[in-house]
BAVEX-916857 format. One record per residue (C-alpha): residue number from 1; x, y, z. Coordinates in pm, whole numbers, plus 50000, padded with zeros to 5 digits. Each point is the difference from the previous one (the first is absolute). Layout:
% BAVEX-916857
[NUM,[X,Y,Z]],
...
***
This chain:
% BAVEX-916857
[1,[87767,26450,86188]],
[2,[49884,49660,49866]],
[3,[49803,49967,49677]],
[4,[49679,49923,50190]],
[5,[50039,50303,50224]],
[6,[50081,50219,49698]],
[7,[49682,49895,49820]],
[8,[49796,50066,50313]],
[9,[50161,50344,50031]],
[10,[49931,50089,49636]],
[11,[49635,49894,50025]],
[12,[49946,50176,50333]],
[13,[50163,50325,49888]],
[14,[49792,50001,49681]],
[15,[49677,49935,50192]],
[16,[50075,50285,50243]],
[17,[50061,50244,49715]],
[18,[49672,49893,49839]],
[19,[49807,50045,50327]],
[20,[50137,50351,50058]],
[21,[49923,50101,49642]],
[22,[49644,49866,50026]],
[23,[49939,50198,50320]],
[24,[50119,50319,49829]],
[25,[49762,49946,49712]],
[26,[49703,49920,50226]],
[27,[50045,50334,50178]],
[28,[49876,50164,49681]],
[29,[49731,49743,49921]],
[30,[49695,50205,50105]],
[31,[50109,50290,49779]],
[32,[50066,49774,49703]],
[33,[49695,49774,50024]],
[34,[49743,50247,49863]],
[35,[50207,50129,49711]],
[36,[49938,49713,49760]],
[37,[49629,50086,49981]],
[38,[50057,50339,49837]],
[39,[50282,49951,49752]],
[40,[50040,49932,49627]],
[41,[50127,49642,49994]],
[42,[50147,50022,49651]],
[43,[50231,50282,50111]],
[44,[50085,49807,50317]],
[45,[50105,49713,49774]],
[46,[50241,50232,49818]],
[47,[50138,50115,50335]],
[48,[50055,49636,50096]],
[49,[50179,49930,49672]],
[50,[50232,50295,50065]],
[51,[50054,49872,50353]],
[52,[50102,49659,49864]],
[53,[50237,50169,49756]],
[54,[50145,50215,50280]],
[55,[50075,49705,50228]],
[56,[50142,49795,49713]],
[57,[50228,50288,49904]],
[58,[50116,50031,50362]],
[59,[50066,49626,50019]],
[60,[50205,50012,49678]],
[61,[50195,50297,50138]],
[62,[50092,49786,50301]],
[63,[50105,49722,49762]],
[64,[50228,50245,49814]],
[65,[50158,50120,50326]],
[66,[50057,49641,50112]],
[67,[50162,49905,49671]],
[68,[50235,50300,50034]],
[69,[50130,49830,50314]],
[70,[50018,49665,49815]],
[71,[49738,49837,50217]],
[72,[49906,49675,49823]],
[73,[49648,49948,50137]],
[74,[49766,49901,49710]],
[75,[49796,50276,49836]],
[76,[49658,49877,50119]],
[77,[50119,49979,50361]],
[78,[50157,50347,49990]],
[79,[49682,50148,49854]],
[80,[49799,49836,50277]],
[81,[50232,50137,50268]],
[82,[49996,50344,49841]],
[83,[49620,50003,49980]],
[84,[49930,49882,50355]],
[85,[50263,50227,50157]],
[86,[49851,50293,49808]],
[87,[49650,49916,50130]],
[88,[50126,49982,50359]],
[89,[50189,50326,49966]],
[90,[49696,50178,49854]],
[91,[49764,49869,50267]],
[92,[50223,50025,50307]],
[93,[50238,50280,49898]],
[94,[50228,50029,50310]],
[95,[50295,50114,49786]],
[96,[49974,49684,49788]],
[97,[50116,49772,50283]],
[98,[49723,49733,49959]],
[99,[50064,49962,49627]],
[100,[50376,49990,50049]],
[101,[49964,49743,50278]],
[102,[49796,49780,49769]],
[103,[50268,50025,49731]],
[104,[50270,49893,50245]],
[105,[49790,49706,50125]],
[106,[49919,49868,49653]],
[107,[50333,50069,49827]],
[108,[50201,49841,50281]],
[109,[49813,49678,49922]],
[110,[50178,50015,49662]],
[111,[50337,50039,50173]],
[112,[50027,50377,49938]],
[113,[50181,50174,50286]],
[114,[49827,50265,50212]],
[115,[50268,50249,49893]],
[116,[49923,49944,49631]],
[117,[49625,50024,50056]],
[118,[50047,50323,50194]],
[119,[50228,50142,49729]],
[120,[49748,49915,49726]],
[121,[49719,50153,50207]],
[122,[50193,50320,50065]],
[123,[50099,50025,49634]],
[124,[49644,49938,49883]],
[125,[49851,50240,50256]],
[126,[50249,50268,49900]],
[127,[49899,49992,49634]],
[128,[49633,49973,50094]],
[129,[50040,50319,50202]],
[130,[50194,50155,49714]],
[131,[49713,49951,49756]],
[132,[49747,50136,50250]],
[133,[50215,50307,50064]],
[134,[50015,50060,49626]],
[135,[49622,50026,50007]],
[136,[50006,50276,50263]],
[137,[50157,50275,49784]],
[138,[49782,49889,49709]],
[139,[49692,50052,50218]],
[140,[50111,50357,50073]],
[141,[49996,50075,49628]],
[142,[49625,49940,50010]],
[143,[49924,50222,50300]],
[144,[50242,50287,49943]],
[145,[49793,50315,49938]],
[146,[49680,49793,50032]],
[147,[49696,50193,50125]],
[148,[49890,49726,50240]],
[149,[50303,50034,50229]],
[150,[50133,50303,50185]],
[151,[50364,50107,49999]],
[152,[50030,49903,50366]],
[153,[49869,49649,49935]],
[154,[50227,49962,49699]],
[155,[50312,50104,50190]],
[156,[49908,49774,50293]],
[157,[49977,49704,49764]],
[158,[50324,50105,49832]],
[159,[50177,50022,50338]],
[160,[49879,49653,50100]],
[161,[50115,49858,49667]],
[162,[50337,50172,50033]],
[163,[50042,49834,50340]],
[164,[49929,49660,49847]],
[165,[50248,50065,49720]],
[166,[50263,50098,50258]],
[167,[49942,49684,50202]],
[168,[50014,49798,49680]],
[169,[50331,50165,49906]],
[170,[50141,49904,50339]],
[171,[49879,49644,49954]],
[172,[50159,49990,49656]],
[173,[50331,50115,50143]],
[174,[49983,49742,50278]],
[175,[49916,49722,49756]],
[176,[50244,50067,49717]],
[177,[50290,50184,50166]],
[178,[50210,49724,50156]],
[179,[50182,50236,50238]],
[180,[49679,50154,50137]],
[181,[49839,49658,50027]],
[182,[50304,49879,50193]],
[183,[49964,50289,50249]],
[184,[49630,49921,50052]],
[185,[50073,49630,50043]],
[186,[50269,50087,50256]],
[187,[49749,50205,50200]],
[188,[49744,49719,49990]],
[189,[50259,49745,50112]],
[190,[50106,50228,50288]],
[191,[49639,50031,50114]],
[192,[49957,49623,49970]],
[193,[50306,49962,50223]],
[194,[49799,50159,50280]],
[195,[49751,49716,49961]],
[196,[50272,49733,49996]],
[197,[49922,49906,49638]],
[198,[50291,50179,49837]],
[199,[50158,49699,49830]],
[200,[49674,49866,49851]],
[201,[49894,50342,49869]],
[202,[50347,50079,49865]],
[203,[50015,49671,49808]],
[204,[49651,50049,49856]],
[205,[50065,50360,49892]],
[206,[50336,49910,49848]],
[207,[49834,49736,49782]],
[208,[49718,50243,49922]],
[209,[50249,50264,49885]],
[210,[50174,49743,49780]],
[211,[49665,49908,49845]],
[212,[49924,50366,49925]],
[213,[50339,50040,49829]],
[214,[49929,49688,49798]],
[215,[49664,50141,49896]],
[216,[50162,50329,49892]],
[217,[50246,49812,49780]],
[218,[49722,49793,49845]],
[219,[49808,50314,49898]],
[220,[50303,50097,49789]],
[221,[50047,49660,49841]],
[222,[49628,49923,49960]],
[223,[49835,50339,49933]],
[224,[49698,49840,49832]],
[225,[49890,49851,50333]],
[226,[50026,50345,50158]],
[227,[49788,50140,49716]],
[228,[49739,49726,50058]],
[229,[49999,50074,50372]],
[230,[49923,50369,49946]],
[231,[49757,49930,49714]],
[232,[49790,49756,50203]],
[233,[49997,50230,50303]],
[234,[49880,50291,49785]],
[235,[49730,49778,49849]],
[236,[49897,49899,50352]],
[237,[49951,50360,50122]],
[238,[49826,50121,49684]],
[239,[49758,49704,49998]],
[240,[49925,50066,50366]],
[241,[49913,50364,49929]],
[242,[49776,49910,49707]],
[243,[49826,49736,50217]],
[244,[49912,50282,50240]],
[245,[49870,50199,49704]],
[246,[49760,49721,49908]],
[247,[49881,49990,50361]],
[248,[49901,50365,49959]],
[249,[49838,49927,49665]],
[250,[49797,49717,50157]],
[251,[49815,50269,50198]],
[252,[49957,50225,49698]],
[253,[50292,50235,50071]],
[254,[50257,50046,49725]],
[255,[50342,50108,50131]],
[256,[50286,50093,49768]],
[257,[50341,49838,50034]],
[258,[50155,50318,50143]],
[259,[49754,50020,50289]],
[260,[50026,49624,50053]],
[261,[50377,50029,50026]],
[262,[49989,50290,50247]],
[263,[49734,49845,50224]],
[264,[50158,49656,49996]],
[265,[50357,50108,50072]],
[266,[49900,50229,50288]],
[267,[49782,49729,50156]],
[268,[50271,49737,49962]],
[269,[50258,50223,50167]],
[270,[49764,50074,50291]],
[271,[49918,49631,50043]],
[272,[50367,49899,49982]],
[273,[50121,50243,50266]],
[274,[49711,49918,50234]],
[275,[50131,49648,50077]],
[276,[49637,49900,50054]],
[277,[49956,49641,49871]],
[278,[49906,50027,49635]],
[279,[49967,50378,50045]],
[280,[49654,49905,50133]],
[281,[49787,50316,50012]],
[282,[50301,50222,49934]],
[283,[50030,49912,49633]],
[284,[49623,50028,49948]],
[285,[49966,50329,50186]],
[286,[50299,50175,49846]],
[287,[49931,49872,49648]],
[288,[49628,50081,50010]],
[289,[50077,50342,50148]],
[290,[50248,50078,49724]],
[291,[49758,49890,49729]],
[292,[49727,50214,50157]],
[293,[50245,50292,49987]],
[294,[50057,49919,49633]],
[295,[49627,50039,49934]],
[296,[49869,49642,49985]],
[297,[49758,50045,50288]],
[298,[50062,49851,50344]],
[299,[49728,49733,49981]],
[300,[50120,49870,49663]],
[301,[50360,50002,50121]],
[302,[49919,49804,50317]],
[303,[49798,49738,49807]],
[304,[50268,49962,49734]],
[305,[50285,49964,50249]],
[306,[49808,49743,50205]],
[307,[49920,49805,49683]],
[308,[50369,50018,49912]],
[309,[50080,49837,50335]],
[310,[49766,49713,49910]],
[311,[50137,49957,49649]],
[312,[50369,50055,50067]],
[313,[50030,49851,50350]],
[314,[49716,49755,50065]],
[315,[49993,49830,49657]],
[316,[50378,49923,49988]],
[317,[49988,49888,50362]],
[318,[49729,49748,49910]],
[319,[50226,49864,49725]],
[320,[50295,49985,50239]],
[321,[49795,49786,50242]],
[322,[50008,49723,49740]],
[323,[50379,50021,49995]],
[324,[50017,50006,50381]],
[325,[49781,49690,50011]],
[326,[50225,49822,49752]],
[327,[50308,50088,50207]],
[328,[49848,49872,50323]],
[329,[49879,49676,49838]],
[330,[50342,49943,49842]],
[331,[50171,50060,50336]],
[332,[49767,49751,50168]],
[333,[50078,49735,49738]],
[334,[50374,50059,50034]],
[335,[49974,49983,50380]],
[336,[49797,49678,49981]],
[337,[50256,49845,49763]],
[338,[50283,50081,50244]],
[339,[49818,49865,50308]],
***
């Protein structure tokens, strides 16, 4: 692919991702439009500050993961990629594919191979999931023996969490156990052989496996970067939860950290497994329902969760549009210079 065609591809792919994300947000516009008339703007401001902190922490966690794999992209550029890919993943969900696609598109412009980008993404996603799963058992400490939940509801939540932990354990084994990963890669290559793409897939997965092994070695020689990765991811999740708390407070409802943690984690799990873009409707319904069960009142829960969608999804997306615009303008200039 020539340089001119590459620039056109990068700009087009970015524009398509932006368009899809905008459509997703507009689907909730009618619900969100009336909220700003009834809220405490000072508390919304605090929620926005926590949102900024959350996205910055996530971007720095992506920087730490990239440095573990010795990717030499400058800090500012890595933070930008981490931020925008996080916005796309939050808005579009779809198992993180849109955000990961954006990372591949932008990092390949800096001569980073697709295998390395994929390895960094898998590594980063693994630890991101690890931190979230740590929050699940903590949330059960707050609802165990609580009067607002029945034994049946508690055990149902515990069973669902146990299933997630089991799946996570399997993913951990597949990621870090070279023998198991080799078996899985062999199965994938065999399936690809049925589609006449065996050689291409085998070469990609072999390089991917090598990148994962390199990342594992770097965590031993550079443990401080691993610490930063986990620290920033934890800061990201905690700031996100407190941002939701301020959304409740904006409507006059004070919710303790324990209830925030329980309601947020259950809603996030439901939204994630739905595969609905952005968890649209699923996240709101499940999260509001859980908070109502926890005694916040259904109306307050619905308003707070919808406000959270504005603050945590719409506001960062507006910021990302500036970055998208800069990317498209830069691509146009580069294309014009080559023509």
